[in-house]
C-alpha positions as a Markdown table, in Angstrom:
| # | Residue | x | y | z |
|---|---|---|---|---|
| 1 | Met | 44.8 | 153.7 | -130.9 |
| 2 | Lys | 43.7 | 157.3 | -131.3 |
| 3 | Thr | 41.8 | 159.7 | -129.0 |
| 4 | Asn | 40.5 | 163.2 | -129.1 |
| 5 | Ala | 39.8 | 163.1 | -125.3 |
| 6 | Ile | 43.3 | 164.2 | -124.3 |
| 7 | Asn | 45.0 | 167.5 | -125.2 |
| 8 | Ile | 48.7 | 168.1 | -124.7 |
| 9 | Asp | 49.8 | 171.6 | -125.3 |
| 10 | Pro | 52.8 | 173.4 | -123.8 |
| 11 | Glu | 50.6 | 176.6 | -123.5 |
| 12 | Ile | 48.0 | 174.8 | -121.3 |
| 13 | Met | 49.1 | 173.7 | -117.8 |
| 14 | Gly | 52.7 | 173.5 | -119.1 |
| 15 | Gly | 52.0 | 170.6 | -121.4 |
| 16 | Thr | 50.3 | 168.4 | -118.7 |
| 17 | Pro | 47.9 | 166.0 | -120.4 |
| 18 | Val | 44.4 | 167.5 | -119.9 |
| 19 | Phe | 40.9 | 166.5 | -121.0 |
| 20 | Ser | 40.2 | 168.3 | -124.3 |
| 21 | Gly | 38.5 | 171.6 | -123.9 |
| 22 | Thr | 39.4 | 171.8 | -120.2 |
| 23 | Arg | 42.2 | 172.5 | -117.8 |
| 24 | Val | 41.5 | 169.3 | -115.9 |
| 25 | Pro | 44.5 | 167.0 | -115.8 |
| 26 | Val | 43.9 | 163.5 | -117.0 |
| 27 | Met | 45.8 | 162.2 | -114.0 |
| 28 | Ser | 43.1 | 163.7 | -111.7 |
| 29 | Leu | 40.7 | 161.0 | -113.0 |
| 30 | Phe | 43.0 | 158.2 | -111.8 |
| 31 | Asp | 43.6 | 160.0 | -108.5 |
| 32 | Trp | 39.9 | 160.4 | -108.0 |
| 33 | Leu | 39.1 | 156.8 | -108.8 |
| 34 | Glu | 41.3 | 155.6 | -106.0 |
| 35 | Thr | 38.6 | 156.6 | -103.5 |
| 36 | Glu | 35.5 | 157.8 | -105.5 |
| 37 | Thr | 33.3 | 156.7 | -108.4 |
| 38 | Leu | 33.4 | 157.9 | -112.0 |
| 39 | Glu | 30.0 | 159.6 | -111.5 |
| 40 | Glu | 31.4 | 161.6 | -108.5 |
| 41 | Phe | 34.4 | 162.6 | -110.6 |
| 42 | Leu | 32.1 | 163.9 | -113.3 |
| 43 | Glu | 29.9 | 165.7 | -110.8 |
| 44 | Asn | 33.0 | 167.5 | -109.4 |
| 45 | Phe | 34.5 | 168.2 | -112.9 |
| 46 | Pro | 31.5 | 169.1 | -115.0 |
| 47 | Ser | 33.6 | 170.5 | -117.8 |
| 48 | Val | 34.9 | 166.9 | -118.5 |
| 49 | Lys | 32.6 | 165.0 | -120.9 |
| 50 | Lys | 31.7 | 161.5 | -119.7 |
| 51 | Glu | 32.6 | 160.2 | -123.2 |
| 52 | Tyr | 36.2 | 161.6 | -122.7 |
| 53 | Ala | 36.6 | 160.1 | -119.3 |
| 54 | Leu | 35.4 | 156.7 | -120.6 |
| 55 | Asp | 37.7 | 157.0 | -123.6 |
| 56 | Val | 40.7 | 157.7 | -121.3 |
| 57 | Leu | 39.9 | 154.6 | -119.2 |
| 58 | His | 39.6 | 152.4 | -122.3 |
| 59 | Leu | 42.9 | 153.8 | -123.6 |
| 60 | Ala | 44.6 | 153.0 | -120.2 |
| 61 | Asp | 43.1 | 149.5 | -120.3 |
| 62 | Ala | 44.3 | 148.9 | -123.9 |
| 63 | Phe | 47.8 | 150.2 | -123.2 |
| 64 | Leu | 48.2 | 148.2 | -120.0 |
| 65 | Thr | 46.7 | 144.9 | -121.1 |
| 66 | Asn | 47.8 | 144.9 | -124.8 |
| 67 | Asn | 50.7 | 147.4 | -124.8 |
| 68 | Gln | 48.9 | 149.3 | -127.6 |
| 69 | Pro | 50.5 | 152.7 | -128.5 |
| 70 | Ile | 48.3 | 155.8 | -128.1 |
| 71 | Asn | 48.2 | 158.4 | -130.8 |
| 72 | Phe | 47.1 | 161.9 | -129.5 |
| 73 | Asn | 47.0 | 163.5 | -133.0 |
């Protein structure tokens, strides 16, 4: 499975996976969803595209349910 939604670059946030084109860590989406909705996350992080957030959620689902590898390139 391939995605353009996530960027991993040692020059950006020390290599922490972030949403492409932002400095918003991907993990912040999962932290946020523990208590809030996806729409509230997107309202509070307007630089994150809804398409990318949904892509990350689909990737997590595919990985966790089917153990599919994720290709970030």
